[in-house]
Backbone bond lengths (Angstrom), bond angles and torsions (degrees), N, CA, C in turn:
res aa  C-N    CA-C-N  psi(-1)  N-CA   C-N-CA  omega(-1)  CA-C   N-CA-C  phi
1 M - - - 1.429 - - 1.523 111.27 -
2 S 1.332 118.02 -38.28 1.465 120.51 179.62 1.533 110.37 -67.47
3 V 1.333 117.41 -30.48 1.464 120.67 177.06 1.532 108.73 -64.64
4 R 1.324 116.23 -44.49 1.468 120.43 178.87 1.529 110.66 -62.61
5 L 1.318 116.01 -42.28 1.454 120.25 -179.96 1.524 109.94 -64.04
6 G 1.328 116.58 -41.32 1.464 121.05 177.94 1.521 110.96 -62.18
7 M 1.345 116.33 -41.38 1.468 120.00 178.74 1.525 110.04 -65.93
8 L 1.313 116.77 -38.84 1.462 120.92 -179.89 1.528 110.22 -65.65
9 V 1.326 116.78 -42.15 1.468 120.70 178.94 1.526 109.62 -63.99
10 R 1.351 117.70 -45.95 1.468 120.95 178.77 1.519 110.63 -62.41
11 S 1.328 116.03 -40.79 1.460 120.88 179.81 1.524 110.25 -63.91
12 S 1.319 116.65 -42.63 1.462 120.67 178.59 1.524 110.52 -63.58
13 H 1.342 115.62 -42.15 1.456 120.68 178.91 1.530 110.05 -63.63
14 W 1.332 117.33 -42.57 1.468 122.25 179.16 1.527 110.31 -63.27
15 N 1.334 117.02 -44.55 1.469 120.65 179.07 1.526 111.02 -63.57
16 A 1.344 116.97 -38.86 1.461 119.99 179.26 1.528 110.10 -64.94
17 N 1.350 117.09 -42.74 1.459 120.29 178.16 1.526 111.00 -64.91
18 R 1.326 116.43 -42.11 1.463 120.74 178.98 1.522 109.87 -62.61
19 S 1.321 115.96 -40.57 1.457 120.92 179.13 1.526 110.51 -64.75
20 K 1.343 116.88 -41.73 1.468 120.59 178.13 1.522 110.45 -63.01
21 K 1.334 116.97 -42.40 1.466 120.60 178.81 1.522 110.28 -64.16
22 G 1.319 116.38 -40.34 1.463 120.48 178.54 1.519 110.98 -62.81
23 M 1.328 116.18 -42.40 1.465 120.58 178.36 1.522 110.54 -64.49
24 K 1.341 116.31 -38.34 1.462 120.67 179.47 1.529 109.91 -63.17
25 V 1.324 117.39 -42.08 1.470 121.51 178.98 1.526 110.08 -64.01
26 V 1.327 116.76 -44.39 1.464 120.87 179.18 1.524 109.97 -61.52
27 M 1.340 117.13 -43.33 1.459 120.59 179.64 1.519 111.35 -64.35
28 Q 1.353 117.52 -38.70 1.452 120.73 177.88 1.525 110.70 -65.64
29 E 1.332 117.18 -40.13 1.465 120.77 177.69 1.521 110.31 -64.01
30 Q 1.329 116.77 -41.74 1.462 120.10 178.78 1.524 110.42 -64.52
31 Q 1.330 117.02 -39.42 1.464 120.85 177.77 1.526 109.88 -64.00
32 H 1.355 116.26 -42.55 1.472 120.62 178.33 1.528 110.28 -61.32
33 D 1.334 116.87 -44.04 1.466 120.74 178.05 1.521 110.48 -62.66
34 S 1.334 116.14 -40.62 1.463 120.69 179.50 1.527 110.31 -64.95
35 D 1.340 117.06 -44.02 1.461 121.15 177.15 1.521 110.52 -61.15
36 R 1.323 115.20 -42.39 1.464 120.69 -179.46 1.527 110.10 -61.95
37 E 1.327 116.32 -43.05 1.463 120.82 179.29 1.528 111.03 -65.63
38 S 1.337 117.32 -40.02 1.456 120.15 -177.05 1.524 111.85 -72.78
39 N 1.325 118.32 -19.05 1.455 122.06 179.22 1.523 112.62 -88.29
40 R 1.296 117.47 6.81 1.465 121.12 178.84 1.520 109.37 -78.37
41 K 1.325 113.93 141.98 1.452 118.93 174.62 1.518 108.67 -141.22
42 P 1.323 117.15 161.98 1.464 119.30 -175.58 1.527 112.55 -73.87
43 Y 1.316 114.02 139.68 1.466 122.57 172.40 1.516 106.94 -132.86
44 Y 1.306 114.83 154.74 1.458 122.24 -178.02 1.519 106.67 -120.23
45 V 1.326 115.91 122.69 1.459 121.26 -167.71 1.518 111.59 -115.72
46 S 1.323 114.63 133.57 1.457 121.82 169.78 1.518 107.08 -113.20
47 V 1.316 116.29 106.92 1.465 120.27 179.43 1.521 109.04 -67.27
48 Q 1.317 116.18 -41.31 1.458 121.02 -178.58 1.531 111.19 -58.35
49 A 1.334 117.31 -43.51 1.460 120.99 -178.97 1.531 112.26 -89.63
50 G 1.333 117.14 -10.80 1.458 120.42 -177.54 1.518 112.23 68.24
51 Q 1.330 116.74 37.64 1.454 121.12 -176.19 1.519 112.01 -115.65
52 I 1.332 114.34 146.59 1.461 122.91 173.66 1.525 105.55 -123.22
53 L 1.303 116.72 111.13 1.461 121.74 -173.11 1.522 111.51 -108.53
54 E 1.323 115.94 144.21 1.460 120.50 173.34 1.523 110.50 -91.45
55 D 1.321 116.49 -26.61 1.463 122.32 -177.98 1.529 109.26 -107.33
56 P 1.333 117.92 117.42 1.465 119.69 -178.00 1.534 112.90 -66.88
57 E 1.316 117.16 -15.94 1.466 121.22 -179.98 1.532 111.98 -89.94
58 A 1.317 118.32 -8.58 1.470 121.69 -174.11 1.526 113.03 -68.77
59 A 1.311 117.41 -36.16 1.470 121.34 -178.64 1.524 108.11 -165.38
60 A 1.320 114.51 171.29 1.469 119.29 178.01 1.526 108.99 -68.48
61 Y 1.312 116.14 143.52 1.464 121.67 177.93 1.507 108.90 -142.44
62 E 1.349 115.85 158.51 1.460 120.36 -179.93 1.522 112.97 -102.99
63 L 1.335 116.86 -34.91 1.466 120.28 -169.39 1.519 111.64 -135.18
64 E 1.338 115.29 148.33 1.461 121.57 175.71 1.528 108.17 -111.16
65 I 1.325 115.46 135.52 1.460 120.75 178.26 1.522 109.70 -130.14
66 L 1.322 115.41 162.96 1.456 122.91 171.07 1.519 105.68 -117.57
67 A 1.321 116.07 109.56 1.460 119.84 -171.75 1.521 111.44 -134.14
68 N 1.330 114.90 154.53 1.458 120.35 171.36 1.533 107.61 -96.48
69 E 1.304 116.93 -178.55 1.474 120.80 -176.98 1.531 112.04 -63.04
70 D 1.340 117.29 -36.67 1.469 120.27 178.93 1.524 110.94 -64.00
71 D 1.324 116.38 -44.93 1.463 120.76 178.61 1.525 110.60 -61.89
72 K 1.325 115.19 -44.20 1.463 120.48 -179.84 1.533 110.25 -61.51
73 S 1.316 116.62 -43.03 1.479 120.93 178.42 1.518 111.24 -62.68
74 R 1.326 116.93 -44.83 1.471 120.51 179.15 1.519 110.82 -60.65
75 L 1.324 116.65 -42.75 1.461 120.56 179.33 1.525 110.72 -65.36
76 H 1.312 116.52 -42.40 1.468 121.01 178.04 1.536 110.41 -60.02
77 E 1.330 116.84 -43.17 1.472 120.84 178.48 1.533 111.30 -63.27
78 L 1.319 117.15 -39.50 1.464 120.22 178.04 1.527 110.82 -65.31
79 F 1.331 117.50 -39.37 1.467 120.23 176.81 1.535 110.64 -64.26
80 K 1.325 116.38 -40.46 1.474 119.65 176.98 1.527 110.69 -62.90
81 E 1.319 115.90 -42.29 1.467 120.95 179.13 1.537 110.59 -62.47
82 L 1.315 117.14 -42.43 1.467 121.13 178.38 1.526 110.62 -64.92
83 N 1.326 116.63 -41.58 1.461 120.97 178.47 1.528 110.71 -63.01
84 S 1.328 116.99 -41.99 1.468 120.88 177.38 1.521 110.72 -62.42
85 M 1.324 116.18 -40.75 1.468 120.73 178.90 1.528 110.00 -63.77
86 D 1.327 116.60 -42.18 1.469 120.42 177.86 1.527 110.96 -62.07
87 N 1.336 116.87 -44.32 1.471 120.21 179.05 1.525 110.94 -62.74
88 W 1.326 116.57 -41.22 1.454 120.56 179.37 1.525 110.44 -64.36
89 S 1.334 117.26 -38.54 1.462 121.62 178.65 1.518 111.26 -62.11
90 V 1.334 116.43 -42.00 1.467 120.45 178.75 1.523 109.96 -61.58
91 L 1.313 116.39 -46.15 1.473 119.53 178.80 1.521 111.19 -62.09
92 H 1.307 116.50 -40.73 1.462 120.84 179.89 1.525 110.57 -62.55
93 F 1.315 117.22 -46.29 1.466 120.17 -177.58 1.519 111.66 -71.06
94 N 1.321 117.52 -30.57 1.470 119.16 176.54 1.518 111.75 -69.09
95 S 1.314 116.93 -33.29 1.464 119.79 -179.19 1.529 112.43 -83.39
96 R 1.316 117.65 -24.75 1.473 122.69 -179.94 1.528 109.81 -138.47
97 P 1.321 117.66 71.99 1.464 119.63 -171.90 1.527 115.16 -64.16
98 F 1.302 119.20 -25.15 1.464 120.03 -176.14 1.520 113.05 -114.77
99 S 1.318 117.06 21.24 1.458 121.53 -178.60 1.527 110.11 -103.02
100 P 1.338 117.24 101.81 1.470 119.51 -179.73 1.530 113.14 -82.97
101 S 1.323 117.11 1.80 1.463 119.97 -172.28 1.526 114.12 -60.19
102 N 1.309 118.04 -35.70 1.462 120.12 -176.46 1.524 113.17 -104.77
103 D 1.335 117.57 6.35 1.464 120.46 -179.57 1.522 111.72 -57.70
104 V 1.318 116.24 -45.13 1.468 120.40 -178.56 1.518 110.30 -63.08
105 E 1.308 116.94 -42.49 1.470 120.67 179.73 1.533 110.70 -64.55
106 L 1.339 116.71 -45.78 1.467 120.12 -179.85 1.524 111.18 -62.44
107 N 1.318 116.40 -46.90 1.466 119.91 179.88 1.523 111.10 -65.41
108 G 1.319 117.10 -38.04 1.463 120.98 179.13 1.514 111.89 -62.57
109 N 1.333 117.00 -40.87 1.464 120.07 178.63 1.522 111.41 -65.48
110 S 1.315 116.98 -43.17 1.468 120.39 177.81 1.522 110.68 -64.65
111 D 1.325 116.85 -42.79 1.468 120.76 179.32 1.520 111.31 -60.11
112 E 1.320 116.54 -38.83 1.465 121.02 -179.33 1.529 110.41 -65.46
113 I 1.326 117.11 -41.80 1.466 120.85 179.13 1.529 109.99 -66.60
114 I 1.327 116.85 -43.76 1.466 120.74 178.58 1.524 110.35 -60.77
115 S 1.308 116.25 -39.49 1.467 120.62 178.08 1.527 110.79 -62.81
116 R 1.319 117.35 -41.78 1.471 121.45 177.87 1.530 110.66 -64.50
117 I 1.329 116.33 -38.40 1.468 120.58 178.15 1.529 109.59 -61.45
118 Y 1.327 116.33 -48.91 1.470 119.26 -177.63 1.525 112.11 -68.43
119 R 1.332 118.77 -31.09 1.471 120.02 175.02 1.527 110.63 -63.27
120 L 1.336 116.04 -43.46 1.461 119.72 178.99 1.527 110.64 -67.08
121 L 1.324 116.82 -41.28 1.462 119.94 177.26 1.524 110.88 -61.79
122 Y 1.305 116.69 -37.40 1.463 120.72 178.11 1.532 110.13 -65.27
123 E 1.326 116.94 -45.08 1.467 121.03 179.53 1.523 111.74 -58.58
124 C 1.319 116.83 -39.13 1.465 121.70 -175.65 1.522 112.80 -97.15
125 G 1.303 116.83 -6.01 1.454 120.90 -171.01 1.517 115.15 -70.40
126 T 1.319 113.83 155.30 1.459 120.49 170.32 1.527 106.62 -71.15
127 E 1.315 117.08 171.68 1.472 120.09 178.93 1.528 110.56 -58.35
128 E 1.313 116.28 -41.58 1.473 120.62 179.22 1.534 110.87 -62.70
129 T 1.312 116.77 -41.89 1.466 121.21 178.27 1.519 110.46 -63.95
130 K 1.327 116.44 -44.69 1.468 119.80 179.69 1.525 110.79 -61.21
131 Q 1.326 117.16 -43.07 1.455 120.33 179.06 1.532 111.00 -62.98
132 H 1.331 115.90 -40.28 1.473 119.46 179.29 1.526 111.01 -63.76
133 I 1.319 116.76 -45.09 1.468 120.20 -179.78 1.521 110.82 -65.15
134 E 1.333 116.68 -40.53 1.462 120.12 176.04 1.534 111.23 -59.75
135 S 1.339 115.94 -40.81 1.473 119.52 -178.97 1.531 111.86 -67.60
136 M 1.341 116.65 -23.27 1.466 120.48 178.39 1.528 110.94 -74.85
137 G 1.339 116.72 -23.05 1.449 121.55 178.50 1.518 114.40 68.41
138 I 1.339 117.35 30.90 1.459 119.29 -177.84 1.529 113.96 -103.06
139 I 1.322 116.37 -8.91 1.479 117.32 175.37 1.511 109.59 -127.25
């Protein structure tokens, strides 16, 4: 019986330590999320031009977001991807001007990238930006 009691005490101690470690991980994740939120700053985005501006007076923009460096990088990569898709489309149409066979595929790929851009803009957007994107009906 004392062996069982000893195992129960050790098991309880192990569970308490595991629980403390779990709480520590959760607290660290919450701190990381808090740091991430506090590192957000305003950016002004022109989807049409593929620009992310820090100065609202620098050029015309459509949407305002609050983003951290990771969000900004992801958005920049999506704009590069869309630009590459546009360049590829031009080359495709120049080489096959009357071939509609791949039009749906080309447009579908661009639409998918644009959709990803607007999802990210929605995630980072101000309330006004979110309302505008919702009114567009694209996400």
